[in-house]
C-alpha positions as CSV (number, residue, x, y, z in Angstrom):
1,M,144.6,137.7,-58.2
2,S,143.9,140.8,-60.2
3,R,141.5,140.9,-63.1
4,T,144.3,141.4,-65.6
5,S,146.6,138.6,-64.4
6,A,143.9,136.0,-63.9
7,P,143.6,135.3,-67.7
8,L,147.4,135.2,-68.0
9,A,147.7,132.6,-65.3
10,T,145.1,130.5,-67.0
11,V,146.8,130.8,-70.4
12,F,150.2,130.0,-68.8
13,R,148.8,126.8,-67.2
14,V,147.0,125.7,-70.4
15,V,150.0,126.3,-72.6
16,A,152.4,124.5,-70.1
17,I,150.1,121.4,-70.0
18,A,149.5,121.4,-73.8
19,E,153.3,121.7,-74.4
20,A,153.8,118.6,-72.2
21,C,151.1,116.7,-74.0
22,S,152.6,117.6,-77.4
23,W,156.0,116.3,-76.2
24,T,154.3,113.1,-75.2
25,G,152.7,112.8,-78.7
26,L,156.0,113.5,-80.4
27,L,157.8,110.9,-78.3
28,I,155.2,108.3,-79.1
29,G,155.5,109.3,-82.8
30,M,159.2,108.8,-82.6
31,V,158.8,105.3,-81.0
32,F,156.5,104.3,-83.8
33,K,158.8,105.8,-86.4
34,Y,162.0,104.1,-85.3
35,L,160.9,101.0,-83.4
36,V,157.4,99.8,-84.4
37,V,156.1,100.6,-87.9
38,F,158.9,102.7,-89.3
39,D,156.4,105.3,-90.5
40,D,156.8,108.9,-89.7
41,V,153.2,110.0,-89.6
42,G,153.2,110.6,-85.8
43,V,156.3,112.8,-86.1
44,R,154.8,114.7,-89.1
45,V,151.7,115.4,-87.0
46,F,153.2,116.1,-83.6
47,G,156.4,117.8,-84.7
48,P,154.8,121.0,-85.9
49,V,152.3,121.0,-83.1
50,H,155.0,120.6,-80.5
51,G,157.1,123.3,-82.2
52,A,154.3,125.8,-82.1
53,L,153.5,125.0,-78.5
54,F,157.1,125.2,-77.5
55,V,157.4,128.7,-78.9
56,A,154.1,129.6,-77.3
57,Y,155.3,128.3,-73.9
58,V,158.5,130.3,-74.1
59,V,156.6,133.5,-75.0
60,V,154.0,133.0,-72.3
61,T,156.7,132.2,-69.8
62,L,158.5,135.4,-70.5
63,V,155.3,137.5,-70.3
64,A,154.2,135.7,-67.1
65,A,157.7,136.3,-65.6
66,R,157.3,140.0,-66.3
67,V,153.7,140.4,-65.2
68,F,154.1,138.3,-62.0
69,R,157.5,139.7,-61.3
70,W,159.3,136.4,-61.1
71,R,162.9,136.3,-59.9
72,M,165.5,135.6,-62.6
73,V,166.1,132.1,-61.2
74,T,162.4,131.3,-61.5
75,T,162.3,132.6,-65.1
76,V,165.3,130.6,-66.2
77,L,163.9,127.5,-64.6
78,G,160.6,128.1,-66.4
79,L,162.4,128.5,-69.7
80,A,164.7,125.5,-69.0
81,A,161.6,123.4,-68.2
82,S,160.6,123.6,-71.9
83,I,163.5,121.4,-72.9
84,P,163.2,118.0,-71.1
85,P,160.0,116.1,-71.8
86,L,157.1,116.9,-69.4
87,F,159.1,119.3,-67.2
88,T,156.6,122.1,-68.0
89,L,154.1,120.1,-65.9
90,W,156.5,120.2,-63.0
91,F,157.2,123.9,-63.4
92,E,153.5,124.8,-63.8
93,R,152.6,122.9,-60.6
94,S,155.6,124.5,-58.8
95,V,154.7,128.1,-59.6
96,Y,151.0,127.5,-58.9
97,R,151.7,125.9,-55.5
98,R,154.1,128.7,-54.5
99,G,151.6,131.4,-55.4
100,L,153.6,132.8,-58.2
101,L,150.7,133.0,-60.7
102,V,149.0,135.8,-58.7
């Protein structure tokens, strides 16, 4: 791993994990809002956090794709992984195991 790409790999991994955690928080907030206490405080807290991390994940994925020279298929999978809950964890582990963050 080169000196310039090592921090990017770390940032990508941290943002991917944080995005998944924020998805989890938002989902829990929605359960409480619609099924448990009918209060939207969880959604008000995790909604903006998840929105910011979603945008950060998309940007970092595009930068990583360019720096690490991912194929188009890998890049599209990375971007698509931001939509279903927790798929960024799967994608992060996948590119890490395949050595695509080097």
